[in-house]
KEKE-601537 format. One record per residue (C-alpha): residue in three letters; x, y, z. Coordinates in pm, whole numbers, plus 32768, in hexadecimal, padded with zeros to 4 digits. Each point is the difference from the previous one (the first is absolute). Layout:
N
alaXYZ/...
This chain:
302
unkE0C3109EBB6B/unk80EB7FF78126/unk81077EF28028/unk812F7FC580DC/unk813D7FB17F42/unk803B7E8B7FF7/unk7E927F9F8019/unk7F427F6B7ED8/unk7F5D81007F1E/unk7E907FB57FC9/unk7FD480DD7ECD/unk7EF67F247F5D/unk7F1580768111/unk7FC981477F45/unk7F987F4D7EC0/unk7E9F7F957FAD/unk800C7E867FEC/unk7F427F4A7EEE/unk7FEB7E867FEA/unk7F107EEF7F90/unk80777F188115/unk7ECB800180E1/unk80BE7F54811A/unk80DF81328010/unk7F1A811A7F94/unk7EC17FB180C1/unk7F9E812880D7/unk810080EA7F64/unk7F8081587FA0/unk80A980927ECD/unk7F2A81357FCA/unk8048814880AF/unk7F07803F811B/unk7F0C81207FD9/unk7FC7810C8106/unk7E9280268062/unk7F58814E8041/unk7FE27FA98173/unk81747FAF8013/unk805481487F54/unk7F1B80C280EB/unk808F7F568136/unk8166803B7F96/unk7FB6816E7FB2/unk7F6B802D815A/unk812D7F508096/unk80E880F57F4E/unk7F30812C8070/unk7FE17F898169/unk814C80A08061/unk7F6F81537FA1/unk7EA87FCB809C/unk7F7180AE8131/unk7F217F5D8105/unk7EDA80B7809F/unk7F1A7F8F811C/unk7EAF7F877F7D/unk7F37804E8139/unk7ED77F178023/unk80077F817E98/unk801E7E8C7FB8/unk81477F5E7F93/unk80337FDC7E89/unk81087F6C7F1B/unk814480C68016/unk7FC4808A815F/unk811F7FFA80FB/unk7F8E7F4A8139/unk80B07FE48150/unk7FA07EBA80B0/unk804A7F668154/unk7FFD7E838015/unk7FF47F188130/unk801B7E837FE7/unk7F4C7EF980D4/unk802D7E898036/unk7EF47EF17FDA/unk7F7A8054815D/unk7FD7816B7F90/unk8112807080EB/unk80E981127F89/unk81547F827F8F/unk80DC80CE80E6/unk814B7FC07F50/unk7F6F809A7EC4/unk802A81788003/unk7EC980AE7F80/unk804380507E96/unk7FB981617F8D/unk804480587E97/unk7F8D80C67ED5/unk7F807F587EC7/unk7F6880757EBB/unk7EB87F4F7FBB/unk80077F4C7EB3/unk81787FE97FBF/unk80047EA0809C/unk815B80368093/unk7F8F7FB38165/unk7EE67EFF7FEA/unk7EF97FF97EEE/unk7EF47F6780DC/unk802E80FA8118/unk800581247F0C/unk7EB07F887F79/unk7F767FF68164/unk80558170802B/unk7F3180757ED8/unk7ECB80CB8068/unk80708004816D/unk8030814C80B7/unk8110809480D9/unk7FE77F68815D/unk7F567EC07F8A/unk80707EB48090/unk80077E9E7F76/unk7FEF7F15812D/unk80757E99802E/unk801D7FAE7E91/unk80A67EB87F98/unk816B80217F8E/unk7FC77EF17EF9/unk805E807B7EA6/unk80A3813F8084/unk8165806C8040/unk7FCE7FBE8174/unk7FDB7E857FE2/unk817B7FE87FEE/unk801B805B8172/unk80147EDD80F5/unk7EC07FB880C4/unk7F45811E7F57/unk7E917FAA7FBD/unk7F4E81508006/unk805181707FDA/unk7F6C81538052/unk803381207F11/unk7FBF816A805D/unk7FFF81177EFC/unk80CA811A809C/unk800A80FA7EE5/unk7F9180227E94/unk808680F37EFC/unk7FA180377E96/unk81137FEB7EF9/unk8004813C7F2C/unk80CF7FD67EC6/unk80A281307F5F/unk7F6E80997EC6/unk80BE7F8A7ED0/unk805781567F79/unk810E802C7EFA/unk80DE80A68105/unk7FD67EE280F8/unk80407EF37EF8/unk813180B57F76/unk809E803C8156/unk7FC47EA28089/unk7FF37F127ED7/unk80A880BD7EE2/unk7ECA7FF07F21/unk7F0381087F99/unk7EBC7F367FF7/unk7F4C7EE580B2/unk7FFC7F3E7EB8/unk817D80017FF8/unk800E7F93816D/unk7F097EE67FB8/unk80D97F8A7EDD/unk81387FF780DA/unk7F4E7F48811A/unk7F6B7F087F09/unk81547FB07F67/unk80A27FD68155/unk7EE37F25807E/unk800E7F2B7EC5/unk81777FD88031/unk7FD37F8F8169/unk7EEA7F0A7FA4/unk80D57F777EE3/unk812B7FCB80E4/unk7F217F4A80F9/unk7F797F297EE5/unk81607FAC7F88/unk806A7FA58161/unk7ED07F1D8020/unk804C7F617EAC/unk816A7FCA8061/unk7FA77F5B814B/unk7F097F177F53/unk80FC7F9F7EF5/unk81267FD080EB/unk7F2D7F2680E7/unk7F9C7F287ED8/unk81657FD97F8B/unk80767FAD8161/unk7EF37EF5801A/unk805B7F687EAF/unk80867EA58054/unk80A67FE37EA8/unk813580B38082/unk7FCB7FC68174/unk814D7F538052/unk80D180F17F31/unk7F3881248085/unk802F7FA1816F/unk81777FDD7FC8/unk800B815A7F60/unk7F3780918120/unk80F27F6980FC/unk812B80937F49/unk7F5B81557FF0/unk7FAB7FE88174/unk816B7FAF8054/unk807681287F32/unk7F1380E980B9/unk806B7F798153/unk816F80317FA3/unk7FB3816C7FB4/unk7F58802D8153/unk81247F5080A9/unk80FA80EA7F59/unk7F2F8128806D/unk80027F7D8164/unk817B7FDC7FFF/unk801E816F7FA4/unk7F28806F8124/unk80537EEB80FA/unk7EA27F6B7FF1/unk7F827E9D7FE6/unk7F3F7F997EC8/unk7EBA7FF780C4/unk8043815C808A/unk8039807F7E9F/unk7EBF7F5E7F86/unk7F3F80948124/unk8085815B7FAC/unk7F677FDA7EA5/unk7EB87F79808E/unk804B7EA07F80/unk803D7EA0807F/unk80977ECD7F58/unk7EAD7F837F8A/unk7FB5814C7F53/unk81557FFD7F58/unk7FB47EA37F7C/unk7EAE80747F7F/unk80A5812D7F57/unk80F77F147F59/unk7EDF7F277F8A/unk7F45812B7F70/unk813480877F4D/unk80477EAC7F69/unk7E957FE47F99/unk8023814B7F4B/unk812D7F797F41/unk7F487EC47F9F/unk7ED380CA7F92/unk80D580E47F27/unk80B17ED27F6B/unk7EAF7F5F7FB0/unk7F7A81347F51/unk813B802F7F31/unk80037E937F98/unk7E95801D7F91/unk803881567F64/unk7EBF8081809E/unk80668150808A/unk7F5C81157F3A/unk813880D27FD4/unk80F2803B7EDF/unk81757FBB8015/unk804381757FE0/unk7F16804C8122/unk80A27EED80CC/unk815C80907FCC/unk7F81815A8060/unk7F637F74813D/unk813F7F47805D/unk80D381397FDB/unk7F0880CF80CD/unk7FF07EFD8118/unk81787FD68000/unk803281768033/unk7EEE80128108/unk809F7EE780C7/unk815C80917FFF/unk80A17F3B7EE7/unk80D380A57EF6/unk7F927F1A7EE5/unk7F1C7EE17F9F/unk81327F1C7FEC/unk80568049816D/unk7EA37FAE8078/unk7FF57EBD7F33/unk814C7F9B8098/unk7F808046815E/unk7E9A7F7E7FE2/unk80227EF17EFB/unk7FA87FCA7E94/unk7E8C7FE98048/unk7FFE8177802B/
């Protein structure tokens, strides 16, 4: 877990939280997510895509996995072409849903050269464009994705394994890890929001948020002095503004309050020995020489 020195360490995020307090635990998922066969198949194809070849399909219809080159033109409500929109030409793989799921479904069973005329932009990626009401879509080219044969030589040279079973196991573990991290992030956001909205410590909490905000702004001000920049120029260079800094301060303080709550209730499913091990690991990862140093810098709640 990455952390910048001086920021609060949210190490409880990696623990599975267990509590009987329904006001806190509602909606929290404590079990590790499973990877479905479809997810495993899709991720395997995604990994193999970099080694795939694409061949023209002639007059065959478009199927899942085909590479399609489309040309799009947008029109306003009067069905006049929107001139300040440059015709969009791009490749997409049907079924990976990275471009637009609805449009990819429209392409299925169509042929090279086919055209979809004056179709409503509603529910598609094109509705984000000002004044756009309709679109034309022309299929310029279609190629079939040919995946490599998973021979022992290919697997060894490209993935360091000797069988598809071993590759499946690796992909499954990595996919489970990603899904678990996403689940933990979702859990954390739910819990922090609930703690922030808890009126029981509202006044004290808002004061702590303000102090944390001032500390952050002082850091940005010091940075600006080094490079002869105003605070707002510094924030802009980091893609931030004062409101976002305040929200970051609020979230960090919410994390502290959440950790404090769990420790007071003794409802984190982790032993003291495991906790010490985690603290040492996070301290080293974040550039601290010891647990004592990080406690001094981040506070006793660590």
